[in-house]
N, C-alpha and C positions, 0 to 999 in steps of 0.2 A: 581565510580573510587576507585580502591583499595588504601589503605593507603600507602604512601611511606615508612613508617617504616616497614611494612610487606613485601613490594616488594624489598626494597634495603638495609635494615638494617641500615638506617641513623637515626640520632637523629633529630626528626621532628622540634625541637626548632630552630636549626641552619638554616634550610630551611625557616622557618617562619621569623626569624630575617633578613635573606638576602632578602626575598621577600618584606618585609615592607621597607627595605632600598632602594630597587629598585623603589618602589612607591614614596618614599620621593625624590629620586634623580630626577625622572621624574617631579614631581610637582615643586621642587626647580629650575629646568632648565627652567620653563616657567617664563619669566620676569614679575616682579611686580604682581605676582599671589597671590590673596587673600587666596587661599587654602594653600599656603605655611605656613600659621600660624598654620596649623595642623602638621607640620613636626618639627624635632628637632632643626633646626638651629636658630629659634627665641627664644629658651628657654635655651640655654646653649652654651658652647664654641665649642663642637663637633657637628658633624652631621652624616648623613648616611654613609659617606665615611669611617669613623673609624669602623663602624659596618661591612661594606663590607670587609675591609682588614682583620680584626680579624677573622671573620667567615670563610673566604677563607683559612686562615692558619689552622684553626681547621679541616675543611673538607678535605683539601689536606693531612694533616698528617694522618687522619683516613683512607682515601682510599689508599694512597700510602704505608702506613705501612702494611696494610693487603695484598696489591699486592706484596710487597717485601717478606712477609712471605710465600705467596703461590707460587710465580713464580720467585723470585730472583731479583737481582739488574738490570740485563739486561732489564727485563720487566718494572721496575720503570723508568729507563733512557729513554726507548723507549716511554712510556706513557707520561712522563713529557714533553719531547721534541715535541711529536706529539701535545699535548694540547697547548703548547707554539705556535706552528705553526698555529694551528687553530685560536687562539686569534689574532696572527699576520695577518693572512688572513682576519679575520673578521674586524680588524682595517682598512686595506686597502680598503676593499669593502665598509665600512662604510664611509670612507673619500670620495670615488667616489660618493656614494649615496648622501652625504650632498651637494657636489658641484653641482650635477645634480639638486637637489631640489631648490637650490639657483638660479641657471641659469634659470630654468623653471619659478621661481617666479618673475624674472625680476631683480635679483641681488640687486642693491641699498643698503639700510641699512642692508638687510639680509646678504650680503657678509661680511660687517664689523662685525655684531653681531656674525656670525658663524665662523669668522676667515678664510673664504674661498677666500677672495679677492686676496690674494697673490697667491693662487692656480689658480684663473681665469686669473690673470695677468702674472704669470710665471709658467705655467702648468708643463713644463719639470723639472725645478729646484725643484719646490715644491713636485712633486711626487717622485723625487729622494731622497729628504730629508725625506719624509714620509716613504720611504722604509728603511731608517736607523733610523727611530723613532725620527727624530729631528723636524719634523713638524706634527702638528695634528690640525684638526678643533676643534672648541669649544665643550666642553662636552665629548670629546673622550680621554681625557688625561689619564684616568685610564688604558686604554688598553695597551699602550706601557709599563707601569709599570708592569702589570701582565705578559706580554711577558718575561720580565727579571726574574720575580720571578719564573715562571715555568721552565725557562731554567736552573735555579740554584737550583731547589727544590730537585733534587736527592742528590747532595752533602750536602744540608742542612739536609735532612732526615738522611743521614749517620752519620753526626755529632750529631744530636739529639739522635740517637739510641745508640751512644757510650758515649757521654758526654753531656747530655741535659742541665745541669745547666751551664756548661762552655760555651756552645754554646749561651745560652740566655745572659750570661754575655758579651760575645764578641759582640752580636748584640746590647745590651744596650750601650756598650762603643762606638760603631760606631755612634749610635744615639746621644750620648752626644757630640761627636766630631763635628758632623754636626751642632749642636746647637751653639757650640763655634766658629767654623771656617767657617760656612756657605757653606760647600761643596755641590755641586750639579752637574748635567750634563747639557751640553749646549743644548738650543733649538734654532730652526731656525724659522723666521729670527732674533729674539731677545729673551732676557730673558732666564730663566732656566726652567727645567721641573716643571710643576705645582705640580705633585705628585712626589716629590723628592724621588727616590727609595732608596737612601742612608739613608733617615730618616724613610720612611713608612715601610721599611723592618722590623722594630722592631715590628709593630703590627702583621705582618704575622708570624714572628718567635715566638712571644709571644702566638699567637693562636695555632701554631703547638706544642709548648712546653707545653701548657695547656692541649692539648689532649694526649700528650704522657707521662703523669705522673704528670704534674703540678697541675692538678685538685685535685689529692689525696694529694699532698703536701700542697696545699692552703686550703684544706677543713676546718681545724679548724678556719682559719682566715675568710673565707667566711661565716661561720656559726656564727661568733661572733656578738653579739649585738652591741659592741662598733664599729666594722667596719661598720655596717649598719648605725649607727648614724653619724659617720664621713662622710660617703658617702652622706647621706642626707643633711648634713650641707653644704658640698661643692657644691652639686647641687643647693641648695638654693642660695648660694653666686653667682654662675654662672648665675642663673636666674636673680637675681637683676642687675648684670652687663650688661647682654645682653638686657634685657628689657629697660635699661637706654639708649641704642643706639637709640631706637624708642621713648620712652616716656622720655623727657628731665628731668622732675622733679625727676625721679628715679635716674638719673645720679648724682644728688647731694648727694645721699647716699654713693657714692664712694669717699673717701678722695683723694685729689690731689696726695699726695705721693704714695698712693697705685695704682692710675691710671697710674702714670709714671712708676711704677714698672712692671705692668702686660702688658702694651701696647708696641708694637703692638702684637696681638695674631695671629701668622703666621700659615696659613694652609699648604702652600707648604712644609714647613719643619717640619710639625707636631709639633706645639708649645707644650711645656710641659703642659700648662694649658688645651689644647684640649685633650692630652693624659690622663691627670688625670681625666678629665670630663667623658671621655669614660670608664675608669676603674671603676669609681663610678657607672655608669649605668650598667656595666657588673656585678658588685657585687650584685646589686639589682635584676637583671635578673636571675642570678644563684640562688639567695636565694628564689625568689618569684614565678618563672615560672617553673612548674614541666614538665617533658617530657610527662606526660599523662594528661595535662591540658584539661579539658572538652571543653573549648572554641575552641580548635583546630578542633573540628568537625563542628564548625560554618562555613557557606558557605563563608563568607567574609574572615575569617582567612585561610580557605582552599585555597582560591584564592591566598593569599600571599605565602602559602607553594608551590603551583604549580609554581609560579614565581621564588621562590628560588631554585627550582630543576632545572631550565633552565636559570641560571643567565646570561650567555653570550648572548644567543639569545634574551632574554627579555631586557637586558641592551642596546643592539644595537637597538632594536625596540624602546625603550624608548627615545633614542637620536633622532631618526627620528620623533617620535611623538611629542617631545618637539619642534623641529624645525618647523614642520608643524603647531603645535598649535600656535607658535609665529606668523607665517604668517597669520593665521586666526584672531588672536587678533589684528594685525596691519591693515589688509585689511578689515575685516568685523566689529568687535566690540571688544572693550577692556573693556566692562562693567563687573561688578562682576558676573552677571549671565553667561556671556560668559566664564569667567575664570573658574567658577565652572563646567559648562557643559563640557568644553574641558578637564579639569582635570579628571572628573568622566569617560568620554568617553575613555580617554587615558588609564586609569587604567583598565577599563573593556576590552579594546582591548588587553592589556598585559596579563590579566588573561585568556581570551579566547585563545589566542595564546599559552601560557604556558600549559594550560589544554590539548590542542591538542597534543603538543609535549610530554607531560607525557603519554598520552593515547597511542601514537605511540610507545613509549619506553617500556611501559608495554607489549604491544602486541608483540613487537620484543624481549622482555627480555633484553633490553639494559640498562646499568647503567646510571643514570643521570650524566651529565658532571659536572666537577669541573671548576670554573672560573679560 
């Protein structure tokens, strides 16, 4: 299999990061999974979702800027809207696939765990709400958010090409206002969007800004030893706090005034502590992971790269595999051996599926899709 860098001109690191994020998301979606201790969420405030959002901003900016230079704004608008439509269609098909799986499995607790009971009880209303992105089964929440981001990426790219720093500032201001006033979009039948697009847009914009000149602007800061030390210290602080949620003696290391200050650490609105944790991870990744890192030739890491090249397809497959894996854990065995076996088998299926898709695209000379 030819290297994606040679075939498509992509930075292999971003496909790798996104592929690993897809593995982590799948593993984390399996309830009470012992393998989830290998993912980020048990060791810091942020998890794979932040990686996914930021990397998508980077890759979209790279691809659509090149498209605009080559074919103009009409092509950019056409491609972004078409990709948004593809994600929208994938979301609706995934919704139907989830409810079919739950129905075949006998509904019961699976209907509640997957948030499909309302669709089984009120199919017409639920499908209508899904069509306007107000209803979604469990673990599909990121797809409606990406539909919006792609629909608006052409004007975002225009602003970034004209006034990148001002655009990033406006995005940061909206993020701050969300933290202050709690703005969000309504979800049906209750609550708000889990991935609040008004907050998570900042990571997408930040990734796009980073690709379109921010990398050079931040280079001295990213190479600074002081920045690395501060990032490591914050990651250590986050590690102590998060481990304290599981190991109670460690919670005693966090003074009560500090605990009252930092809690709750909100994911739907991208809590500043989560954002800062991801930025510290990004600083270390930029500093320590080179584009030509030899380990990328390793079979396991190459599997992650293949998944990252086909993120939408693999994400949807991962949601279905996680739902099927939960059914197996409930109906067959919930032993640690079963959890490990299902996790490994699921990742292997994702890698095999992604490898086939990449092979087909290389043969047809089709560019990898952007999430």
